[in-house]
C-alpha positions in Angstrom: -9.4 13.9 2.1 -12.6 14.5 0.2 -15.4 12.1 -0.4 -14.6 12.1 -4.2 -11.0 11.2 -3.5 -12.0 8.4 -1.1 -14.4 7.0 -3.6 -11.8 7.1 -6.4 -9.2 5.4 -4.2 -11.5 2.6 -3.0 -12.7 2.0 -6.5 -9.2 1.6 -7.7 -8.5 -0.9 -5.0 -11.6 -2.9 -6.0 -11.4 -2.7 -9.8 -7.7 -2.5 -10.4 -5.3 -3.3 -7.5 -7.1 -6.3 -6.0 -7.4 -8.2 -9.3 -3.7 -7.6 -10.0 -2.8 -8.6 -6.5 -4.8 -11.9 -6.9 -2.6 -12.7 -10.0 0.6 -11.8 -8.1 -0.3 -13.9 -4.9 -1.3 -16.9 -7.1 2.3 -16.9 -8.3 3.6 -16.9 -4.7 4.1 -13.2 -3.9 3.0 -11.4 -0.8 -0.3 -9.4 -0.7 1.2 -5.9 -1.0 0.5 -3.4 -3.8 0.3 0.2 -4.6 -0.8 2.8 -7.2 -0.4 6.4 -8.2 -3.2 8.8 -8.9 -3.4 12.4 -10.1 -3.9 15.0 -7.4 -5.9 16.9 -9.9 -8.7 14.4 -10.9 -7.8 11.3 -8.9 -7.3 9.2 -12.1 -5.1 6.1 -12.0 -1.7 6.7 -13.5 0.0 3.3 -12.7 0.0 0.5 -10.2 2.2 -2.4 -9.1 2.1 -5.5 -7.0 4.7 -7.5 -5.0 7.0 -9.5 -7.2 9.4 -11.0 -4.7 9.6 -14.3 -6.5 11.7 -12.5 -9.1 13.6 -10.2 -6.8 13.2 -9.9 -3.0 13.2 -6.1 -3.2 10.4 -5.9 -5.7 7.8 -4.9 -3.1 4.5 -3.5 -4.4 5.6 0.0 -3.8 8.9 -0.5 -5.5 7.2 -2.0 -8.6 4.8 0.9 -8.6 7.6 3.5 -8.5 9.5 1.6 -11.3 6.3 1.7 -13.4 5.7 5.4 -12.6 9.2 6.4 -13.8 8.7 4.4 -17.1 6.2 7.1 -17.9 7.9 10.2 -19.1 7.9 13.8 -17.7 5.8 13.2 -14.7 6.5 15.1 -11.5 5.9 12.9 -8.4 4.7 15.9 -6.4 1.7 16.1 -8.7 0.5 12.7 -7.6 -0.9 10.8 -4.7 1.0 7.5 -3.8 -1.4 4.9 -2.4 -0.3 1.6 -0.8 -2.4 -1.3 0.3 -0.4 -1.6 3.5 1.7 0.9 5.5 5.0 0.9 3.7 8.0 -0.9 5.1 11.4 0.9 5.6 12.6 0.0 2.1 9.4 1.4 0.6 9.4 4.4 2.8 12.9 5.2 1.5 11.9 4.5 -2.1 8.9 6.8 -1.8 11.2 9.5 -0.4 13.9 9.0 -3.1 11.2 8.9 -5.7 10.2 12.5 -4.8 6.6 11.8 -3.7 5.5 14.3 -1.0 2.8 12.0 0.3 1.5 8.5 0.7 -1.8 7.0 1.7 -2.2 3.5 3.0 -5.1 1.2 3.8 -3.9 -1.4 6.3 -1.6 -0.2 9.2 1.5 -2.1 10.4 -0.4 -3.8 13.2 -2.8 -5.3 10.7 0.1 -6.4 8.6 1.5 -8.2 11.6 -1.6 -9.6 13.3 -4.1 -10.2 10.6 -1.8 -11.0 7.7 1.0 -12.7 9.8 3.8 -10.7 8.2 5.7 -8.9 11.0 8.9 -7.9 9.1 7.9 -4.2 8.7 7.7 -3.6 12.4 10.6 -5.9 13.2 13.0 -4.1 10.8 11.9 -0.7 12.0 12.6 -1.8 15.6 15.8 -3.8 15.0 17.5 -1.6 12.4 16.2 1.9 13.1 15.2 1.7 16.8 11.6 2.8 15.9 9.2 1.2 18.4 5.7 0.1 17.2 6.3 1.7 13.7 6.1 5.2 15.1 8.0 7.1 12.5 7.5 10.8 12.0 4.3 10.9 9.8 4.8 14.5 8.7 8.3 15.4 7.9 10.5 17.4 5.5 10.1 14.8 2.7 6.4 13.6 2.9 3.2 13.2 4.9 1.9 9.8 5.7 -1.9 9.4 5.7 -4.0 6.4 6.9 -7.0 6.1 4.7 -9.1 4.5 7.5 -8.1 7.0 10.1 -8.9 9.9 7.7 -12.5 8.6 7.6 -12.9 10.1 11.0 -12.6 13.6 9.5 -15.7 13.0 7.1 -19.2 13.2 8.5 -21.2 10.0 9.0 -23.4 10.6 6.0 -20.4 10.7 3.7 -18.7 7.7 5.2 -21.7 5.4 5.3 -21.4 5.0 1.5 -17.8 4.1 1.8 -18.1 1.5 4.6 -19.4 -1.3 2.3 -16.4 -0.8 -0.1 -14.0 -0.9 2.9 -15.5 -4.2 4.1 -15.3 -5.7 0.7 -11.6 -4.6 0.4 -10.9 -6.2 3.9 -12.6 -9.4 2.8 -10.5 -9.6 -0.4 -7.3 -9.1 1.5 -8.2 -11.7 4.1 -8.7 -14.2 1.3 -5.4 -13.1 -0.4 -3.6 -13.5 2.9 -5.0 -17.1 3.4 -3.8 -17.9 -0.1 -0.3 -16.5 0.5 0.1 -18.1 3.9 -1.0 -21.5 2.6 1.6 -21.4 -0.2 4.5 -19.3 1.1 6.7 -22.3 2.2 6.8 -23.4 -1.4 8.5 -20.1 -2.4 12.1 -19.1 -2.3 11.6 -15.7 -0.7 14.1 -14.7 2.0 11.6 -13.1 4.4 8.3 -15.0 4.4 
């Protein structure tokens, strides 16, 4: 992943996705969201946030895919799919059925479980699919999974030093969003809180 791509992705988190996620969480939804950008110029095409208070399967990735297909004549393979958190089994399937050949995510399953206290992703993978510790096949016939944070290791330290402050700001925002969600989740009628 190039430095330009990273900068674009992190800027979209900061300027677009996080503000929309704040609105969504303030309504009682979880902290998850996603967006789609062009592979050609890394421009934002569409985004979505969790909307489980309307429908429990309206995860951030699902809403993003619904928004993407409202746009006409777009081919999913021409775009990068970016998720705030490593997609759950529902969203992995939706990305696959949607025809995307890739996805990138910021927070891994372990962060979702430990930092954000939402363990359903790992639990469902284990209980339903017998996948331990979320270890699905990251490169397969359908798509390739990419950890944004792990991919930083492939850039040199001069390139990554400029990105680290953005990464810390993103982490801080999601910690605040998680606190907001955790403090209000019992007031919501969401099946898996």
